[in-house]
Residue frames relative to the residue before (quaternion, step in Angstrom):
aa qw qx qy qz dx dy dz
M 1.0000 0.0000 0.0000 0.0000 0.00 0.00 0.00
S 0.4054 -0.7283 0.4975 0.2403 3.58 -0.80 1.00
S 0.6484 -0.5500 0.3618 0.3824 3.54 -1.22 0.46
E 0.6201 0.5386 -0.3543 0.4470 3.61 1.06 -0.66
N 0.6554 0.5026 -0.3146 0.4679 3.58 0.97 -0.81
R 0.6428 0.5242 -0.3202 0.4578 3.56 0.99 -0.81
V 0.6613 0.4976 -0.3062 0.4705 3.59 0.94 -0.88
T 0.6578 0.5051 -0.3126 0.4631 3.58 0.95 -0.82
L 0.6420 0.5189 -0.3202 0.4649 3.58 0.99 -0.80
I 0.6522 0.4960 -0.3092 0.4827 3.59 0.95 -0.84
A 0.6477 0.5251 -0.3201 0.4498 3.59 0.98 -0.83
V 0.6571 0.4948 -0.3171 0.4720 3.59 0.96 -0.78
I 0.6317 0.5212 -0.3332 0.4673 3.59 1.00 -0.76
V 0.6550 0.4944 -0.3092 0.4806 3.59 0.96 -0.85
A 0.6367 0.5273 -0.3312 0.4549 3.61 1.00 -0.78
V 0.6457 0.5030 -0.3220 0.4758 3.59 0.99 -0.77
I 0.6426 0.5124 -0.3240 0.4685 3.59 0.97 -0.81
I 0.6426 0.5079 -0.3239 0.4735 3.60 0.97 -0.82
G 0.6393 0.5258 -0.3236 0.4584 3.60 1.00 -0.79
I 0.6606 0.4939 -0.3063 0.4751 3.59 0.97 -0.83
V 0.6442 0.5107 -0.3238 0.4684 3.60 0.96 -0.83
M 0.6538 0.4997 -0.3198 0.4696 3.59 0.95 -0.82
Q 0.6185 0.5429 -0.3431 0.4527 3.58 1.05 -0.72
V 0.6928 0.4693 -0.2804 0.4702 3.58 0.91 -0.89
V 0.7083 0.4759 -0.2740 0.4435 3.59 0.82 -1.00
F 0.8035 0.2987 -0.1396 0.4957 3.59 0.78 -1.01
K 0.4154 -0.7400 0.4401 0.2937 3.60 1.32 0.12
F 0.2300 0.7774 -0.5412 0.2233 3.56 0.98 0.91
P 0.5295 -0.5771 0.4916 0.3807 3.59 -1.20 0.38
T 0.6670 -0.5240 0.3485 0.3988 3.57 -1.20 0.44
I 0.6423 0.5391 -0.3372 0.4279 3.60 0.96 -0.78
V 0.6268 0.5307 -0.3428 0.4560 3.60 1.04 -0.70
S 0.6761 0.4733 -0.3052 0.4751 3.59 0.87 -0.86
A 0.6207 0.5334 -0.3460 0.4588 3.60 1.08 -0.64
V 0.6607 0.4954 -0.3048 0.4745 3.59 0.97 -0.84
V 0.6344 0.5176 -0.3275 0.4717 3.60 0.98 -0.81
A 0.6625 0.4960 -0.3059 0.4707 3.59 0.91 -0.87
L 0.6300 0.5337 -0.3307 0.4571 3.58 1.02 -0.77
F 0.6961 0.4650 -0.2813 0.4691 3.59 0.84 -0.95
L 0.6286 0.5139 -0.3420 0.4730 3.61 1.02 -0.68
G 0.6444 0.5183 -0.3185 0.4634 3.59 0.99 -0.77
I 0.6521 0.5002 -0.3067 0.4801 3.57 0.99 -0.85
L 0.6486 0.5278 -0.3173 0.4473 3.59 0.94 -0.88
V 0.6925 0.4585 -0.2873 0.4771 3.58 0.83 -0.93
G 0.6219 0.5318 -0.3424 0.4616 3.60 1.02 -0.70
F 0.6474 0.5087 -0.3119 0.4742 3.58 1.02 -0.78
I 0.6417 0.5141 -0.3218 0.4694 3.59 0.99 -0.80
V 0.6397 0.5062 -0.3223 0.4802 3.60 0.98 -0.81
Y 0.6276 0.5347 -0.3271 0.4617 3.59 1.02 -0.78
L 0.6686 0.4933 -0.3025 0.4670 3.59 0.91 -0.89
I 0.6544 0.5046 -0.3152 0.4666 3.58 0.94 -0.85
T 0.6429 0.5200 -0.3230 0.4604 3.59 0.98 -0.82
N 0.6569 0.4948 -0.3136 0.4747 3.60 0.94 -0.83
F 0.6435 0.5224 -0.3228 0.4570 3.58 0.97 -0.82
M 0.6744 0.4855 -0.2987 0.4692 3.59 0.93 -0.87
D 0.6346 0.5236 -0.3334 0.4604 3.61 1.03 -0.72
K 0.6555 0.5039 -0.3142 0.4666 3.59 0.98 -0.78
R 0.6488 0.5176 -0.3217 0.4557 3.59 1.05 -0.69
K 0.6422 0.5393 -0.3285 0.4345 3.59 1.06 -0.68
R 0.6318 0.5496 -0.3366 0.4305 3.60 1.13 -0.56
């Protein structure tokens, strides 16, 4: 498993945990915490993508 995939997998797991914590603390419905976790996962995946592209450009 490549390092980018590992980081993305960890980020999605953390996003799901944050969504569950927000559901418990703020009494959100399950769908709200699922949407928050989805957007956090997409955001972190996009950030990892940008960092990977930046590092690839620097290596050239």
